N, C-alpha and C positions, 0 to 999 in steps of 0.2 A: 221856526218853520223854514224848510229848505226852499230855495228859489231855483226854479228850473227855467233855463233859457232855451228857446227854440230858434235855431238858425236855419233859414229856408234858402236854399240855393235855387234861384228863380223866384225871388220874393214878390216881384210884380206880376207874376203869371196868374192865371185864373185860379188854379188850385190853391196856391199859397194865399192869395188874397181872400178867397172864400173861407179857408181855414182860419185866418186871422179874424175876419169879420164874424165868423161863427163863434169863435172863442170869446170875443169881446161882447157879442150880442148875448151870449149865455151869461156873461158876467153882469150885464145890465138887465137881465131878466126879460129880454124881449125875444128870446129864442129858446127852444128846448133842445134836448140831446138826442132826438130821433136820428137814427143812422149811425150812432156811435156804439160800437161793440162794448166798450168799457163802461157804458152807462146802464148795462143790464147784466144779470147773472150769466155766466159765473164770475165775470171780472169785477163786479161790485164787491166781491169778497176780498179783493186786494186793496192794499193801502197805496193808492196811486196819487200822483201830483194833481192838485186842483187846477182846472182850466183857468180859473179866475186869477191865479197867482203866476201864470206863465208870462215870461217876457220875450217878445218877438224881435227878431232882426233878420238880416239876410244879405245876399248878394244878388245883383241883377245887372244886365247889360243894356237895359232900356232906360231912357230918360223920361220917367213918368212918375206916378205916385200911387200909393195904395188906394186913395180916395178916387182918383181918376179911373183906375181899373175897376173898383167896386161899382162906381156909377155906370160904367159901360156895361158891366154884367147885369146890373139891375134893370137896364133897358130891355133885357131878355127875360126878366121876371125873377131871377135868382141872383143875389138876395133882393128883397123888396127895397124900394126907395126909402121907406120909413126906417128899416133896420140900418141901412147905410148911413142915414143922417144921424141916427142915434149914436153910432160909433165913430162918426167923422173925426171928432177931436182925438180919439184914441189912435185912429189911423195916421193922423198927422204927426202924432208923437212917435209912433213906431217908425215912420219914414226917416226919422233922425238916426235910426239904427241900420239903415240899408246902405250898403257900400257897393262900389263898382266891381263887377265880377269879371270873369274871363270867359272867352269863347274858344280857347285853344282846342283845335282839332274837333270842333263840334259840327263841322260841315258847312257848306255854303248856305244852306237854308237858314241855319241859326245865325251865321255871320251877317246875313242880309237884314235880320231883325235887330241887330245890335246897334245902339246909338253910341255907346262908349264901352271900352274894355280896359282892364288893368294895363297900365303903362309900364311894362317890364320887358327887359331885353331877352330873357330866357325863362324856361319853365321853373328853374330853381328860384328865380326872383318872384315869379308868380306865386309859388308855394309860400315863399317868405311873406309876401303881402297878405295872402289869405290867412296865414297863421297870426299875423299881427291884428287882422280884423277880428278873428275869433277871440284873441286875448283881450283886446280893448273892450269888446262887448261884455265878456265875463267880468272884467275888472270894474268897468263903469257901473254895472248894475249889481255888483256884489253877488254874482250867481254861484250857487253851489255846483251846478251841473249845466252843461250845454249839450243839447242833442242836435246834431247837424242832419238835416233832411234834404235830400236832392229831389226837387220837384221841377227841375228845369226841363226844357224841350229835349226830346230824344236825340242822342248823338249817333253817328255811324259806329259800327262795331270796331273793335281793335283787330287788325288783320292777323297778328300773331301774338295772342295773349301769353303763350308759353315763354316768350322772351322775358316776361315779368313774373315768372313763377316763384321767385324767392324775393325776400325783402332786399337782400343785397343787390340783386339784379335791378329791382325797381329803383333803388336809391342811386345806383350807378347811372341809370338812364336819366334820372333827374339832373344829376351832376353834369352829364354829357349833353344836356339840352335836347333830349330826344323829343322831337316834335310829333311823334306818333302817340305820345301819351295824351289821353283825352282829358278835358276839363273835369269831368265827373271824378276821375281817379285822382287828380291833383287836389280837389276839394276833400276827397276821402282821406288821402294821405295826410294832408294838413290837419284834418280833424283828429285822426288817430294819434299822430305825433303829439298833438296838444292835449291828448287825454280825453277826447270827446267821443261818445258813441256816434255811430253813423248809420243812417237809414237811406237806402236807395229806393225811392218810390217809382223809379222809371226803368225802362229797359236798358239804359246806358250802362257802361261797364262798371263804373263806381269802384267799390271795394271787392268786386268779384275776382280780381286778379290774385293769383296765388301769393304774391309778395305782400299784398295788403291784408289778405286773410291771416298770413303769418304775423303781421304787425298787430292786428286786432287780438290774436291769441296771446302774443307776447305781452301786450299792455293790458290784457284782460278787459277789453272793451267790447260791448255789443256791436256786432256787424250784421246788419239786416237788409234784405232785399230778395228779389228784384222784380220790378214791374208790378205795381199794385193791381189787384183783381177787383174790378169795380162794376163790370157790366156783362157783356156777352160771355166772356170767359168764366165769370162767376157762375152763370147758368150752365155752361158746358161742364164745369167741374162738379156740378150737382146732378145734371141730367145724364151724363155719360155713365156714371156708376149704376144708374137705374137700368139702363140697357144691358150692361154687363151682368148685373145681379140676376136679371130675368132671362139671361141667355138669349137675348134678341140680337141678331147679327146686324150691326150697323155697317152698311155698305158705303154710304156717302154722307158727308157732313159739309155743306157749303155755307160759308158765312160771308156776308157783305156788310161792311160798316161804312157809314158816312158821318162826318163831323165838320164843323165850320169854324173852329177857333184857331188860334195860332199853332196849336199842336197838330191840327189837321193840315195846316199849311206846311209845316215842317215835314210832316210825313208824306207829302207829295214827292219829296226827294227820295229816290229809291235807296240810297245809302243809309239815310236816317230811318227809313221804313223797315229795313231788313230785320233789325233786332226786335222790333215790335211784332212783326209777323211770325218770327221764330218762336217767341214766348207764347203767343196766342195759339199757334198750331201745335206746339209740343204737348200741351195739356191733353188733347185727345189721343195723341200717339201713346202717351203713358197709360191711359185708362183703357183704350180700345186698340190694342196693338195689331189687330187683324183688319182694321178699317181699310177699305180699298181706295177711297178718295177723301182727302181732307184738305180743304183750301179755305183761306181767309183773305178777304180783300179789304183795303182801307182806302177810301177816297175822300177828297176834300170838297165840301159843298158849302161855300161861304155864307149863304143865307141862313144856315142853321145856327150860326153863332156858337154859343157854348153848349148847345144841345147835340146829342148824337143819337143815331138810329142804327140798329142792327137787324138784318133779316137773315134768318137761318132756315135752311131746308135740309131735313134729315130723312134719308131713305134707309129702311131696315127690313130685314126678313124675320118672320115669325114662324110658328108651327106650320108644317106642310108647305114650306117655302112660300108662304104668303107674303107678298110685297106690300109694305105699308109705309106711311110717311108721317112726319111731325114737322110742322112749320110754325115759327113764332116770330114776332116782332118785338124788339126791345127798344124803348125810347126813354131817354133820361137826360137830365142835366149833368154833363160831364163833371163839373166841379162840385156840384152838390153831392154826387156819389162818392167822389174821391176825398174831399176835404175832411169829413169826419174820421176817415181812416188815418189821415195824417195825424190828427190829434190823438187817436187811439194808439198809434205806434209810438208817438212821443211818450205817452204815459207808460206804456208797457215796457219800452226800452229803458226809460228812466228807472222803472222798478227793477229790471234785470241788473242794471248798473249798480243800483243801490245795494243789491245782494251779491255783488262781485261775480256775476254770471256773464263773463265775457265771451267773445268769439261768436260763432253762429248761433242763432236763436230758433231752433226748430219749432218751438211752441207758437211762433208767429207765421208759420207756413200758410195758413188759410188766408192771409192778407195778400199773397203774391201769386202771380202766374208762374214764375220761375224761382221758387224759394231756395235760397242757398242752403245746401246740406240736406234737402228733403226731395226725394224723387217721386213720392206718392202724391198724385194730383187729385185724389178723391177728396172733395171738400169736407165731407163728414169725418174722414180719417184725420185730415189736417186740423179740423176744429177740436177733435178729441185730444190732440196734443196740447192745445191751449187749456182745455178743461182739466187735464191731468196736471198741468203746470200750476193752475190755480189750487187744485187739491193739495199739492205739495206745500203750497205757501199759506194754506188756510189757517194753520196754527203758527204763523210767523210771530216771533216774539216768545214763543214757548219752546222753539226748537234749538235754541242756543246759537243760532247763526248770528254772525257779527256783520253789521252794516259797514259800508265805507265810512 
């Protein structure tokens, strides 16, 4: 049986910790797979890695532990204290696989949260140490595949991404100690050079740069992202097509989000917030190009902890210029919504890698606000790509395709 490693950049964060706790809780039969797309049709028709066999590791810049993060989260109700204590020994064991990460060009908000970072004089050395960490993890646990997933706090955007539009340009920038390169792209580059698929769960740049897309294509490795769609934007990508299909003219869509975890704190910084706002706002622009007013706000409210709330006000015109409105409130546990999707993406990306399907993965567009390579933001259309993908693989083993 093949062994799949999961390397989480931001391993001590809420999303990563919840994903690990969830996977181990399922393995101990104290949790179910509610919230996981791969646990229901059509994905159950695929031969996917078993959660129980996954080996976890990662990078972080905070001096803490998985158990400490999990217990802090359980104080807010998710996960429960009983579940955390059931997997406590597992979490302590996984802590041995967590290494010190980098906060290069992540912005002041992330730097202020960091307790320690990679001790390296330039970005080339940072990349070298990250590669060593990936390699040691794979060798120590005798892994057949490692999927690298970025779940770290959102970075500021890259000012001039065209500077890194080719692999040669990117690698010359690394050699020249270009301090404009963000941590997410260094992790992504190290992963792809080492032969590992890469998933960017965040709005950060990651492997969206042209040079890193080129590398993923050249090495035939899955390259997936960007900015997972878990709450308010998920609703937008479902509701907006309804207005368009019924020829109802949406004049205004105002969204206000509040959250209280470290991600919310980081997003208080305007530079870090910009990328998040762009990916959330672009969804409506793609579905409702004639919308007059489209605004999203994100504010930090510490008492909420890991919970988030979104209020949306939609003003639209119907027949005979009738002015109407739709208002809704979305409230959920940030990490409980995101964590199962992390596990889904690992399983689906591992499947793509198994079948030599490298580069961008359009079938996974429904997981993201800004999916690489897919401009259609209609959730139903995006999910149809996944269903078609499953259909193509339903007869795997009879189609003559050769696995890696």
